[in-house]
N, C-alpha and C positions, 0 to 999 in steps of 0.2 A: 504494500500500500504506500502511496505517496500523497501526503497531505500538504497543500500549499497554504501559506499564511503571509500576510503583511504585518510588520511589527513597528511600533513606535514607542520611544521612551516618554513622549509627551502624554500626560494624563488625558483620557478621553474627554473630560469636561472642557479642557483647554482647547482641544482640537475642535470640538463642537462649537464653542464660543467663537473661535476664529472663523469658522464656516458661516456662522450667522452674521458676522460683521461684513461679509461680502468683500469689499475692497481690502479688508484687513486680513485676508487669507495668507498669512506669512508662510512661505514655502509651498504654496499650493502648486501642484503639478498641472501645467496647462496642456494636458493631452499630448505631450511630446512636441508641442509647438514652441520650442525654445527660441526660435528665431522670430517669433511673432512680436513685433514692437507693441509695447503697451498692453501686453496680454492681461496682466492683473487688473489694470484700470478698465479694460474692456469688460472683463468678467464682473467687475463691481457695478458697472452701469447698465449692462444689457438685461433685457427681459427675454428669457429663452422661449423662442417660438418655433413653430414648425419651419423647416428650411424651404427655400423656394424650389420650384420644380427643377429637376435635374440635379438637386443636391440630396435627394432622399437617400438615407443610409449613411450620409456623411455630414448631416446637419450639425451646426454648432452655433445656432443663433445668428447674430449679425455677421460673423466672420466667415461662416461656411466651413470652418474647421471643427472637428468633433471635440467636445469636452469629455475627456476620458477619466482623468484621475484628479479628484478633488483634494487629496491629501498627499503630502510628501512623507513617505515612510523612511525610517532609519535602516530597515533591513527587510529582505524577503527570504522566507524560510521554507525549506522542504523537510518535513518530519522534524521540525524544530531546530534545524541546523542551516547555517548559511554556507555559501560556497568557499568560505575560508576554511571550513572543516566539514565537508559534506559527508553524508552517510554513504558508506561503501557496502553494497549488498552483493554477497557471493551467489553466483548462479553456476549451473553446470554447462560447460561447453556443449553445443549441439542440442540443447533442450529448448522447450517452450515455456515461457513464463507469462502468467496472468498478472497484469498490473492494474490496480484500481487507483485512479487519480481523483482526488477530492479537492475542490477549490473551497477552502474554508476561510478565505480572506474576508476582511471587513469591507474592502472596496475594490480590490485589484482583480482584473481579468488577465489571462495569460495566453500566449502561444506555447503549446507544449511540443517540444522537438525531440524526436527519438534519435537524432544523429544518424549514425551508420546503420542502425537497426531498422528492419522492416516490421511494421506493426499491422494488426488487424483489429479495428474497433468493432466490438461485438455487443456492447450495451451502453446505454446512456441513462443516467439517473436510476440504475438498477433494472431497466427494462431492455430486454434483448432486441437487437436490430439485425438486419441483414448485414453481414460483415462488410466493412469498408477498409480497404488497404491504404496505408499511407505512412508517412514519417513525421507529419506535423498536424496537430489538431488544436482547434481553439477550445478554451474552457472558460466560461463566464463564472461570476460569483455564484456559489452554492450549487454548481453543476458537478456531475461525476462522469467519468469515462472509464470503461473497462476495455483494456487493450491487451491482446495476445501478442507477445514478442517472440520472434524466432532468433535464438542465440546461435551464431555461427560456431563451427567447431574450431578448437584451438584457443589458447589463452589470449585475452584481450580485455581492455577496459572500455565501457560504453557509457559516456555521460548522457543522462536524460535531463534536459534543461527546459525550464519554463521562463519565458521572457515576458515581462509586463507589457501589455499592449501600449503602444505609443511611447515607450521608453527603452533604454538600454539595460536597465536593471534586470537581473535574472537570478534564479536559484535552481536547485536540482539535486539529484543523487547520481551515484556512479554504480553501474552494474559491473562486477568483476568476474569474468569467466576464467577459471584457473587461478593463477597467481601472477597477474600482469603488473608492470609498473604503472603507478597512478600519477598522471601529470596534474599539476595545479591548473584549476579553471578559474579564470577571472570572473568577478561578480557583474561585469558589464559586457554586453555584446558590442560588436564593432559599430553597429548603427541602430537607431531606434526601430522598433518593430512597428508594423502598420496597425491601424485599428482592426479589431475583429469584424468579420462580416458574417452574414447568415448563410454562406455557401454550404457549410456542412449541414445545417438544418434542412436545406432543400433536398439533400441527398439521403437523409435518414429515412429508412423504411422499417416498420415494425416486423420482427420475426413472426409474430402471431398478431395480425391486424385485428383491430376491433371491428365488430360487424358494422357495415354501413348503416347510417341512420340520420335522418334529418333532425335538426334541433327542435326541442319542444318549446324553447324559450331563447330569446336573443337579448343580450345586454350590451350596450355600447359604453365603452370605458375609454375616456380621453385622459391620457397622462399629461398633466399640466404642471406649471411651476414657474418660479422666478429665481434665477440664479443670484441676483444681487442681494437678496435677503435669505437665500437658501431655504425657500418655502416650496413644498411639493404638495400636489393636490390631485384629486380625481374630478374630472368634469368641471374644473375651475373652483372646486370647493375643498378647502382644507378640512381635515378631519375634525369633527366635534361631536359630542354625544347626541345632538339633535338630528344628525343625518341618518335617515333610515337605511337599513341594509337592502341589498338587492334581493327580491323574492325568488326563491327556487323551491323545488319539491323533490322528495326522495324518488329516485328512479328516472328523473328527467335527464335528457341530454341537453346541456346548456351551451349556447354559443356566446363566448365573451369576445367581442370585437374590440381589441385594444389598439388605439392609435396613439403613438408617442408624439406629442406636439412640443416637446422640449428639445433642447439642443444637445442632450446627452443620452446615452443608452440607459435603459432600466431593466435589470434582470428580475422579472416578475415571477412570483411564486404563489400558487394557490394552495393553502394549507389543507392537508387531508385528502388530496386528490391528485391523480395524474391526468394530464390533458394531451390531446393531439393538437399540434399547431401547424398552421399553413398560412402562407401569405395571401392577403386579400385578393391580389390580382390573379392568383391561381384558382383552381377549383377549390371552393371553400372547405369541402369535407372529403378529401381523398382518403379512402379506407386504409391504405398501407402506411399512413404517416406514423412516425414513432411517437410513443407516449413519453412525456417528461413531467417531472414535478414542477419545473419552472423553465421559462424561456426568455431570453434577452430580447427586448424590444428596441430596435434601432431608431435613432432620431428620424422623424418624418415618415415612419412606416406604419402600416396597419396589418395586423395579424389576427387570425381566428385562433382561439383556444376552445376546445370542446370537451369539458369534463362531463362525466356522468355522475350525478349526485348519488352518493353511496348510502347515506343515512341522514335522518333529520339532525340538524345541528346548526352551528354558526361557524362559518369558514371565512378566513381573512385572505384577501389577495393583497400581497405586499411586496414592495421592492426589497430584494435580498441584501442590498448593501446596508451596512450598519448605521450610516449617518442619516440617510434620507428617511427611513421609518421613524428615527428619533425626532424628526421635525413634524411629520404628519403621516400616520399610517393610512394607506389609501382607502380601501373599502372592504366591506364584508357582505357575504351572502348568507341568508338565513331563512328558515321556515318559521322562526320564533320571533321573540321581541327584538327590537333594535339593539344591536350589541356589536362592539368592536373589540377584537383581541388586542391587548396592549402589545407594543413592540418589545422585543428583548432589549435589555440594557447593554450598552457597550462595556465590555470587560476592561478593567483597568490594566494598563500595560505593566509588565513586570518591572521591578525596580533594579534588576541586575541585567547585564548584557546577555544577549542570546548566546548559545553555544557557538564558539568559533569567533 
């Protein structure tokens, strides 16, 4: 198993206060746009809106550049270790290895690179998919990937590296087949990585597709917000106890049409359910689509999610990044009384350096 985390020595209360100040976001990473003049001032003044036509999927409010990383972290960790002292995992030459990658970061998404190894993606978020061969896979916040790796015969070291999207920072582990020499790996890539795209999502097909079925109910969910005050909302309304939940009923197939009208991606997660997702421009309900617990919504894009309500209850749809739900948890679906599940609190950063 490989668990990815971002790490900061700064107390979460201070990080959150800086985000709420807007222009006072000291050390805020501007989505890898280091060369963008006045980036912080722009972030402080702009209201994040849907990008113009032609910029869908790359929208970043007024600039057209995506806003990817709101917080500058002190380290990025793989299984609680940085690349200064990475975990070395022994494997047998000529064997196959099943690797589960979990993005447990508070904010950061990654490009996961297998290097010289060939991999086969067999499951996402614990749901089997038709295998996809590759050496590089995107992984957003709170997502999981199960990858089968084919280890060549003979002794060799195989770094498995995760690079933060839009940045050079990276972390990872090393697979050691036999007893090879282990070379030092720098914590930064040669160039910044590109923003994540939805290319993998469009290729995913469920190994056992859900039965085709038209939705019993459709809800339109517009992801809205304002970067200058770091306020996030649903359909222009910030969470408050008076907002009623979206009505659903047990056994219904519900279509959630999510449109991201902000200039940043939002990894949306529906508690208690798995959903099929497909782009609005495509066939809305293709039966083979993979099921996931959550799916990243790109700026300016619209996607369907189609969960089947499994039981009576109250279920929250929430952005999986730690800082945005702390501002305003998005929305809930319920058969019962209006109710919103409170967001989880940000864990306090350790007071000692990470290993390595």
